[in-house]
C-alpha positions as CSV (number, residue, x, y, z in Angstrom):
1,M,24.0,14.1,16.0
2,A,26.7,17.9,16.9
3,T,29.4,17.4,19.0
4,P,29.3,20.1,21.7
5,Y,31.8,22.8,22.5
6,S,34.0,21.1,25.5
7,G,35.4,24.9,26.4
8,P,33.6,27.2,29.0
9,L,31.4,29.4,27.4
10,R,30.6,32.1,29.9
11,D,27.4,33.8,27.6
12,G,30.1,36.8,27.3
13,P,30.5,38.2,24.0
14,P,31.4,36.9,21.6
15,A,35.3,38.2,21.0
16,V,35.5,37.2,25.1
17,E,34.5,33.6,24.1
18,L,37.2,33.7,21.3
19,H,39.5,35.2,23.4
20,N,38.6,31.9,26.5
21,T,39.2,29.7,23.5
22,L,42.4,29.4,24.5
23,Y,42.1,27.9,28.2
24,A,43.8,26.2,31.7
25,A,42.9,22.7,32.4
26,P,43.9,19.8,34.7
27,G,47.4,19.7,32.6
28,G,48.5,22.8,30.8
29,L,46.3,24.9,28.4
30,V,44.1,23.7,26.0
31,D,42.9,25.4,22.6
32,G,39.6,24.7,21.9
33,L,39.4,25.9,18.5
34,A,42.8,23.2,17.2
35,D,39.6,20.3,17.5
36,P,37.4,20.9,13.6
37,D,34.7,19.5,15.4
38,Q,35.1,21.1,18.2
39,A,36.4,24.8,16.8
40,R,32.7,23.7,14.5
41,A,31.0,23.8,18.4
42,W,32.2,26.6,18.9
43,I,30.8,28.5,16.2
44,D,27.2,26.7,17.1
45,A,26.8,27.8,20.4
46,V,28.4,31.4,19.5
47,A,27.2,31.9,16.4
48,R,23.7,32.5,17.8
49,R,25.0,35.1,19.9
50,L,26.7,37.5,16.8
51,P,24.3,40.3,15.6
52,I,23.9,38.9,11.7
53,P,20.9,38.1,10.7
54,G,20.9,36.6,7.1
55,V,23.7,34.4,6.6
56,P,23.6,32.8,4.1
57,P,25.1,28.7,4.1
58,G,28.2,27.8,3.8
59,P,31.4,26.7,5.2
60,D,32.1,28.8,9.0
61,P,35.8,30.5,9.1
62,G,38.5,27.6,8.6
63,I,40.6,27.6,12.1
64,E,43.7,29.0,10.8
65,D,41.1,32.4,10.3
66,L,39.7,31.7,13.7
67,V,42.7,31.0,15.1
68,A,44.7,34.4,13.8
69,L,41.7,35.8,14.6
70,R,41.6,35.0,18.5
71,A,45.3,35.6,18.3
72,A,45.0,39.5,17.9
73,V,42.0,39.4,20.5
74,R,43.7,37.9,22.6
75,V,46.2,40.8,23.3
76,A,43.6,43.4,22.5
77,L,41.7,42.4,25.6
78,R,44.2,41.5,27.5
79,A,46.0,45.6,26.8
80,A,42.9,47.0,27.7
81,V,41.7,44.4,30.8
82,D,45.8,45.8,32.0
83,G,44.8,49.4,30.9
84,D,48.4,48.6,27.9
85,P,48.9,50.8,24.9
86,Q,47.6,49.1,22.3
87,D,49.7,47.2,19.9
88,P,48.6,49.4,16.5
89,G,49.5,46.4,14.3
90,V,47.4,44.5,16.4
91,L,43.5,46.6,16.2
92,E,44.8,47.2,12.6
93,A,44.6,42.8,12.1
94,I,41.2,43.4,13.7
95,N,40.0,45.7,11.3
96,R,41.0,43.9,8.8
97,A,39.3,40.5,9.6
98,S,36.3,43.5,11.4
99,R,36.4,44.1,6.9
100,R,36.2,41.0,4.9
101,A,32.0,41.4,5.3
102,P,30.6,45.4,5.0
103,R,27.2,45.2,5.3
104,S,24.3,47.4,4.9
105,P,21.0,47.7,6.1
106,T,18.4,47.1,3.3
107,V,14.6,47.2,3.8
108,E,12.7,44.3,2.1
109,S,8.7,43.8,0.9
110,R,7.0,41.2,3.1
111,P,4.4,39.2,2.1
112,D,1.9,40.9,4.4
113,A,2.0,44.4,2.9
114,G,4.8,45.4,5.1
115,A,8.4,46.3,4.7
116,G,11.0,44.7,6.8
117,R,14.9,45.2,7.8
118,G,17.4,43.4,5.6
119,T,21.0,43.3,5.4
120,D,22.6,42.8,2.6
121,F,26.2,41.7,3.1
122,H,27.9,42.0,-0.7
123,G,29.0,38.7,-1.4
124,A,30.7,38.1,1.7
125,S,30.7,34.4,2.4
126,R,29.4,32.7,5.3
127,A,33.3,32.2,6.8
128,D,33.5,36.5,6.2
129,I,30.5,37.5,8.2
130,I,31.2,35.3,10.9
131,I,34.8,36.2,11.2
132,A,34.0,40.2,10.9
133,A,31.6,39.5,13.1
134,L,33.5,38.5,15.6
135,A,35.9,41.3,14.7
136,G,32.8,44.2,15.2
137,D,32.2,42.7,18.9
138,A,36.2,42.9,19.5
139,V,36.1,46.8,18.1
140,D,32.7,47.2,20.5
141,L,35.0,45.5,23.4
142,L,37.6,48.3,23.3
143,T,35.7,51.2,22.4
144,G,32.8,50.9,24.7
145,P,33.1,51.3,28.7
146,D,36.0,49.2,30.4
147,R,33.9,46.5,31.9
148,L,36.8,43.8,30.7
149,G,38.0,42.0,33.6
150,S,40.4,38.7,34.7
151,C,39.6,36.3,36.4
152,R,41.5,36.2,39.5
153,A,41.2,32.7,40.8
154,P,44.6,31.0,40.5
155,G,46.3,29.2,37.4
156,C,42.9,30.7,35.8
157,V,43.4,32.5,32.0
158,L,40.2,33.8,31.2
159,I,39.4,37.2,30.5
160,F,34.8,38.5,31.4
161,L,32.6,41.3,30.3
162,R,31.9,42.6,34.3
163,D,28.4,42.7,35.6
164,H,29.7,44.5,39.2
165,P,32.5,46.1,39.3
166,R,33.8,44.2,42.6
167,R,33.1,40.8,40.4
168,E,37.0,39.0,40.5
169,W,36.2,35.7,38.3
170,C,34.8,34.8,35.4
171,S,32.8,31.9,37.2
172,D,31.0,30.8,40.5
173,A,33.4,27.8,39.8
174,C,36.7,30.1,40.0
175,G,35.3,32.3,42.7
176,N,34.9,29.4,44.9
177,R,38.4,28.1,44.0
178,A,40.0,31.3,44.8
179,R,38.3,31.3,48.4
180,Q,38.8,28.1,48.7
181,A,43.0,28.8,47.8
182,R,42.3,32.2,50.4
183,H,41.1,30.3,54.0
184,Y,43.8,27.8,53.0
185,E,46.9,29.8,53.0
186,R,45.5,31.8,55.9
187,R,45.2,27.9,57.7
188,R,48.7,27.5,56.4
189,R,50.2,29.7,58.2
190,P,50.9,29.8,62.0
191,G,49.7,31.5,63.7
192,L,46.6,33.0,61.5
193,G,44.3,30.1,61.5
């Protein structure tokens, strides 16, 4: 049986999930990609959400490739959340990763005498296709509507896709922690409790 990914998964876009593989836990930051079994479990959990039909079998991306792409994605998405200018070198790293697997739509004959849509990855490996799809998702987030948010719960370092303009937390658990911290702070200050 495959090991489940033990880090946070919020059903967000794959590039946000990649950003969030570096997360806070009791004792400090945890790298959800440092362990090969956890990296494989993360890929398995997120791969179903990538728009890459017909991916050939083969090895998944190596940890080094995932961590390098994550570093660029973290800087770019954080700049987008904070409204800061983008670093051209970081954007080029994302573009380079996106180019690893060019793809073209194809039309294919189906047994029922119909035609179906397929994808030609031009000989790219499974690892290249996954890296390119993750980078492509980051491109979509960086060039799409501004809907990224940074969790405002104490100690949380995750980002999320806002589904409501006033959303402040990546999860209900973080929202509860933030409300409890505010309540405790109000009760602690003299004359406010």
